[in-house]
N, CA, C and O of each residue as an XYZ file, in Angstrom:
316
protein
N     -26.280    -11.681     65.916
C     -25.264    -11.460     65.066
C     -24.265    -10.374     65.562
O     -24.612     -9.445     66.292
N     -23.386    -10.506     65.247
C     -21.851     -9.825     65.995
C     -22.424     -8.290     65.733
O     -23.108     -7.889     64.791
N     -21.888     -7.525     66.945
C     -21.822     -6.160     67.238
C     -21.012     -5.407     65.818
O     -21.517     -4.586     65.052
N     -19.902     -5.865     65.777
C     -19.120     -5.269     64.736
C     -18.727     -5.897     63.397
O     -17.748     -6.639     63.319
N     -19.413     -5.628     62.456
C     -18.807     -6.204     60.566
C     -17.555     -5.520     60.523
O     -17.121     -4.404     60.809
N     -17.057     -6.802     59.973
C     -15.732     -6.188     59.011
C     -15.530     -6.714     57.634
O     -15.333     -7.916     57.459
N     -15.579     -5.716     56.473
C     -15.509     -6.680     55.619
C     -13.957     -6.705     54.589
O     -13.243     -5.704     54.653
N     -13.721     -7.349     54.091
C     -12.221     -7.711     53.991
C     -12.346     -7.326     52.397
O     -13.311     -7.681     51.719
N     -11.250     -6.559     51.887
C     -11.385     -6.494     50.405
C      -9.777     -7.289     50.227
O      -8.745     -7.145     50.882
N     -10.032     -7.985     49.288
C      -9.065     -9.215     48.559
C      -8.899     -9.203     47.413
O      -9.514     -9.747     46.497
N      -7.563     -8.213     47.450
C      -7.361     -8.202     45.983
C      -6.889     -9.695     45.288
O      -6.791    -10.640     46.072
N      -6.641     -9.896     44.077
C      -6.222    -10.531     43.223
C      -5.011    -11.329     43.527
O      -5.109    -12.522     43.816
N      -3.979    -10.772     43.477
C      -2.985    -10.350     44.219
C      -2.245    -11.458     45.623
O      -1.164    -12.007     45.834
N      -3.612    -11.336     46.339
C      -3.265    -12.417     47.763
C      -2.028    -13.489     47.874
O      -2.070    -14.670     47.530
N      -1.191    -12.959     48.301
C      -0.758    -14.718     48.780
C      -1.016    -15.557     49.918
O      -1.664    -15.230     50.911
N      -0.538    -16.511     49.731
C      -1.121    -18.175     50.495
C       0.458    -19.136     50.968
O       1.436    -19.380     50.262
N       0.237    -19.438     52.146
C       1.177    -20.580     52.424
C       0.529    -21.243     53.334
O      -0.346    -20.785     54.069
N       0.935    -22.325     53.311
C       0.616    -23.536     54.434
C       1.864    -24.334     55.037
O       2.892    -24.699     54.466
N       1.405    -24.514     56.546
C       2.320    -25.535     56.850
C       2.097    -26.424     57.832
O       0.921    -26.660     58.108
N       3.084    -27.060     58.517
C       2.228    -28.336     58.703
C       1.428    -28.401     60.249
O       0.935    -29.444     60.679
N       1.402    -27.144     60.959
C       0.491    -26.667     62.319
C       0.578    -25.491     62.892
O       1.450    -24.656     62.647
N      -0.443    -25.361     63.784
C      -0.987    -24.213     64.549
C       0.294    -23.186     64.842
O       0.461    -21.966     64.828
N       1.006    -24.224     65.083
C       2.713    -23.279     65.938
C       3.197    -22.475     65.024
O       3.535    -21.292     65.061
N       3.179    -23.778     63.668
C       4.114    -22.852     62.699
C       3.307    -21.705     62.182
O       4.005    -20.728     61.909
N       2.222    -21.580     62.005
C       1.204    -20.398     61.657
C       1.718    -19.415     62.408
O       2.144    -18.387     61.882
N       1.744    -19.649     63.974
C       1.566    -18.300     65.005
C       2.952    -17.462     65.061
O       3.075    -16.257     65.281
N       4.069    -18.522     64.778
C       5.243    -18.347     65.092
C       6.310    -17.994     64.024
O       7.218    -17.164     64.064
N       5.935    -18.872     63.049
C       6.536    -18.122     61.970
C       5.901    -17.451     60.855
O       6.553    -16.615     60.230
N       4.924    -17.670     60.590
C       4.219    -17.042     59.137
C       3.486    -15.875     59.294
O       3.102    -15.141     58.384
N       3.263    -15.696     60.781
C       2.495    -14.157     61.084
C       3.161    -12.944     61.058
O       2.743    -11.794     61.191
N       4.586    -13.523     60.807
C       5.073    -12.381     60.686
C       5.945    -12.341     59.531
O       7.125    -11.995     59.577
N       5.402    -12.659     58.631
C       5.986    -12.502     57.482
C       4.878    -12.176     56.668
O       3.778    -12.555     57.072
N       4.941    -11.552     55.606
C       4.062    -10.617     54.519
C       3.267    -11.872     53.527
O       3.506    -11.996     52.325
N       2.222    -12.811     54.349
C       1.369    -13.511     53.275
C      -0.215    -13.088     53.452
O      -0.317    -12.193     54.291
N      -0.659    -13.230     53.253
C      -2.437    -12.544     53.487
C      -3.272    -14.013     53.930
O      -4.294    -13.959     54.614
N      -2.701    -15.296     53.452
C      -3.547    -16.259     54.261
C      -2.775    -17.182     54.711
O      -1.744    -17.316     54.052
N      -2.945    -18.142     55.943
C      -2.126    -18.969     56.183
C      -2.863    -20.112     56.572
O      -3.901    -20.057     57.231
N      -2.230    -21.333     56.091
C      -3.083    -21.973     56.305
C      -2.272    -23.351     57.402
O      -1.114    -23.705     57.183
N      -2.986    -23.872     58.355
C      -2.415    -25.333     58.743
C      -3.189    -26.846     58.742
O      -4.236    -27.300     59.205
N      -1.926    -27.403     57.863
C      -2.186    -28.184     57.420
C      -2.739    -29.549     58.214
O      -3.405    -30.441     57.688
N      -2.250    -29.485     59.775
C      -2.727    -30.395     60.364
C      -4.513    -30.480     61.004
O      -5.243    -31.469     61.084
N      -4.795    -29.015     61.386
C      -6.073    -29.007     61.991
C      -7.086    -28.413     61.024
O      -8.306    -28.507     61.157
N      -6.265    -27.611     59.752
C      -7.493    -27.247     58.815
C      -7.722    -25.966     59.024
O      -8.413    -25.309     58.245
N      -7.242    -25.525     59.961
C      -7.354    -24.101     59.847
C      -6.636    -23.115     59.463
O      -5.407    -23.052     59.495
N      -7.904    -21.757     58.828
C      -7.340    -21.036     57.189
C      -7.562    -19.446     58.796
O      -8.311    -19.146     59.725
N      -6.295    -18.971     58.094
C      -5.791    -17.803     59.045
C      -5.954    -16.674     57.576
O      -5.706    -16.946     56.401
N      -6.457    -15.367     58.168
C      -5.968    -14.049     57.534
C      -5.185    -13.193     57.894
O      -5.583    -12.357     58.705
N      -4.073    -13.151     57.488
C      -2.783    -12.087     58.218
C      -3.338    -10.649     57.246
O      -3.181    -10.404     56.050
N      -4.115     -9.781     58.466
C      -4.618     -8.531     58.268
C      -3.189     -7.252     57.617
O      -3.085     -6.663     56.541
N      -2.338     -7.256     58.815
C      -1.286     -6.876     59.147
C      -0.207     -7.075     58.298
O       0.719     -6.343     58.646
N       0.117     -7.879     57.157
C       1.202     -8.042     56.370
C       2.271     -8.995     57.446
O       1.958     -9.893     58.227
N       3.751     -8.356     57.110
C       4.946     -8.642     57.955
C       4.964     -8.059     58.993
O       6.152     -7.941     59.294
N       4.104     -7.439     60.033
C       3.894     -6.919     61.254
C       3.889     -8.125     62.307
O       3.784     -9.186     61.692
N       3.955     -8.279     63.442
C       3.518     -9.270     64.267
C       2.138     -9.349     64.382
O       1.445     -8.335     64.468
N       1.593    -10.694     64.392
C       0.505    -10.979     64.840
C      -0.681    -11.194     63.505
O      -0.179    -11.185     62.381
N      -1.588    -11.305     63.555
C      -2.623    -10.904     62.653
C      -3.660     -9.780     62.036
O      -4.551     -9.765     61.187
N      -2.870     -8.600     63.187
C      -3.681     -7.330     62.955
C      -5.271     -7.305     63.029
O      -5.576     -7.245     64.220
N      -5.998     -7.320     62.509
C      -7.545     -7.395     62.730
C      -7.519     -8.864     62.559
O      -7.945     -9.500     63.522
N      -7.012     -9.687     61.297
C      -7.127    -10.706     60.923
C      -7.363    -11.982     62.294
O      -7.525    -11.790     63.499
N      -7.307    -13.089     61.625
C      -7.077    -14.072     62.327
C      -7.598    -15.155     61.718
O      -7.467    -15.232     60.497
N      -8.438    -16.426     62.591
C      -8.817    -17.443     61.869
C     -10.068    -17.215     61.531
O     -10.882    -16.528     62.148
N     -10.211    -17.774     60.584
C     -11.357    -17.355     59.457
C     -11.965    -18.520     59.380
O     -13.167    -18.296     59.235
N     -11.693    -19.939     59.409
C     -12.258    -20.725     58.933
C     -11.418    -22.163     59.401
O     -10.202    -22.325     59.512
N     -12.389    -23.008     59.599
C     -11.278    -24.237     60.150
C     -12.153    -25.561     59.424
O     -13.125    -26.081     59.971
N     -11.600    -25.988     58.085
C     -11.770    -26.641     56.875
C     -11.885    -28.212     57.545
O     -10.864    -28.843     57.818
N     -13.000    -28.662     57.733
C     -12.947    -29.804     58.037
C     -12.734    -31.219     57.591
O     -13.444    -31.696     56.705
N     -11.408    -32.179     58.400
C     -11.192    -32.762     57.662
C      -9.606    -32.464     57.252
O      -8.944    -33.362     56.733
N      -9.038    -31.156     57.512
C      -7.604    -30.923     57.417
C      -7.788    -31.088     55.513
O      -6.941    -31.860     55.065
N      -8.672    -30.529     54.503
C      -7.832    -31.128     53.678
C      -6.734    -30.269     52.659
O      -6.551    -29.052     52.698
N      -6.180    -31.071     51.904
C      -4.755    -30.505     51.387
C      -5.302    -28.641     50.565
O      -6.407    -28.261     50.176
N      -4.459    -28.192     50.583
C      -5.106    -27.117     50.324
C      -4.090    -26.095     49.767
O      -3.044    -26.131     50.414
N      -4.086    -25.321     48.902
C      -3.584    -24.637     47.607
C      -3.721    -23.348     47.062
O      -4.845    -22.963     46.740
N      -2.498    -22.453     46.878
C      -3.622    -21.123     46.332
C      -4.172    -21.162     45.197
O      -4.656    -20.163     44.666
N      -4.168    -23.105     44.330
C      -5.014    -22.929     43.492
C      -6.787    -23.609     44.011
O      -7.809    -23.960     43.421
N      -6.434    -23.526     45.068
C      -7.755    -24.389     45.729
C      -8.655    -22.699     45.780
O      -9.804    -22.700     45.339
N      -8.104    -21.434     46.287
C      -8.747    -20.449     46.751
C      -9.267    -19.669     45.393
O      -8.542    -19.885     44.422
N     -10.212    -18.941     45.189
C     -10.711    -18.207     44.227
C     -11.255    -16.896     44.653
O     -12.402    -16.584     44.974
N      -9.788    -15.959     44.557
C     -10.502    -14.360     45.292
C     -10.467    -13.579     44.530
O      -9.838    -12.549     44.775
N     -11.073    -13.735     43.399
C     -11.718    -12.966     42.482
C     -13.248    -12.202     42.700
O     -13.734    -11.526     41.794
C-alpha cells in the first residue's frame, strides 16, 4: 500500500485532449490547460493537475489502456 494517498476531486467540466504519441503529451499538451491527456499510440491516460503550468504538477500517468483504444471525452464519465 502506498505511503501517500492522493484524492482527486474532478469537476464535471473537466477537459480532455488526445494526441498521437507520448512525446506530444509531454511537450505540447502538458503546457496547456487540459485536465486529462491521452496518448493514442500507447494508451497512456494522464492527469494534468496544474493546468497550463509546465509539467503535470502532482498528476502524471494514471492508467495505461490495453490495446490503446480510441478514447474521447464521451468515453469518460466524470460524475
